[in-house]
N, C-alpha and C positions, 0 to 999 in steps of 0.2 A: 654240530651235528656230525656223525660219523660218515666218512666216506665209503659208500657202498658200489661194489664192482657190479658190472653187468651180471656176473654169474651170480652174486649174492641177491640181486634182485630178481634174477630167474628162479632161483632156490626159494625165495619169498612167496613169489605169485605161484608157484607149484604146489604150495601148501594152502591156498586159499581154495574154500568151497563156495564159490561165486553164488549169491542168494536172491539175486535181483529179481528173479521170477517168482519167488516166494512171497506173494502178496495176494490179498484177496481180490484185487483187481487184476490181476495178471490174466492175459490170453495165451492161447496157444503161439500167437505170433511172438508175443514177448519170451515165452520158452525158448522157441526155437532161436530168437534173436540172442538170448543168453548162451545158447550152446556155441553160435558161431563166434562171439566174444570170447568164451572160453577157449576154443580151439585156437583162435586167433594168439591170446595172449598167453596159453599155455596154463589155465588154472588148474588145480587138483580135481573139482568135481563142479556139476551145475545142480544145483539143490531147487526143486519144484515141487507142487502138490502132486500126489499120485495120479490125478486126471491127467496131467501132462507127459507122464512115465512114455508112453509109446512115442510122442514127439523127442523127447530126450535120448531113448534108445535109438531111434532112427537117425538123429543129428549127431549124436556122438559116437556112433559105430567105427571102429577102427581107429579112433583119434587119440586114445590113451586118457581121454578125460571120462571121470566117473559120471555115471547119472544117479544121482541121489535123491532120496524122498526122505522127508522126516516120519519119525513114529512118534505119536503121543504128542503131537504139536497142537498147540502152542505152549501149554504149562506142566505137560507131563501127568495130568489127573487121571488119565485113563487107567483101567485095570492092566495088570500083566497080560491078562488073554486077549484084551482089545489090541494092545502093543504087539503081541506076537503074532496076531491075526493080520494086522497092518503089514508087520515085516514080512511075514511069510507070502504074502498076496504080492508084496512089491517084489519080492525074489524071482518069484514064479513069472512074473509081467516085465522082468528084465533089469530091474534095480540092480546097478554094480556096487552101491553103498547106500548105507543106512545111516540117518543120525537121530538117535532117540533122544527125547528130553526126558531127563530125570523127572520124578516127582517133586515138583519145587515146593509144594506146602510142607512135603515131610523134610524136605531138605532145610528149608527155613525154620523147621520147629527143632532141629538137631536130632530127628528120627534116622539116624545113620543106618539103622538095621533095615528099616522099610525101603530107603533109598537102594542100599545093596542088593536086599532081595529082588526089587522090582529089576534093577539092571541086569543082574547075573540070571535071571530066571529067564527074562526075554532074550539075552544073548545065547545061553543054552538051548532054548526052545527053537531058536531058529538056525543053530550051529554056524552062524556069521558074526565078524566081528562088527560092532557098531560103535560110535563114537556119542557120547553122551554130552548133552549141553546145557549149561545153565548162562543164559543170555546176561551179558552185561548189564544193563539197566535194570534187570531185577535182582541181579546180585548187589548191585549197588543200594537199591531199597533195602533189601536184606541187610546188609551190613549198617546202613544208617538207622533201621529199625533196632538192630541188637546194640547199638551204641547208645541208643537213647534210653535202652531198658537197664543198662549198666549203671 
């Protein structure tokens, strides 16, 4: 195992979007606790459903930790208009970061044009940088299915 310095660990932690409050059972108290932990450890962002955005904005104000909401969560199958609306509303309500889930069905069927158009249209419409996500378990399932088809 590599020896990591405290500085290396701090840089790694500062790149993490802490998503412990992004569950269907999360409460506002869970979102606030996630914010407390993010401030304590120096995570890049706290991710929670938009219903908890006011708590995130309140708890993270002035901390340098971003208040992030997911867009098109969980599978990216919503239309570009819906994603744009989610993103615009989130930004108006104080989100400082957005994580848009790409259309996983389009991705898994190699429809790169649909994925590209969906991502660029949403990003352009809200004039805000977003990260796009393909969660690891889905990617593993996707690659397993592709190997079986080969």
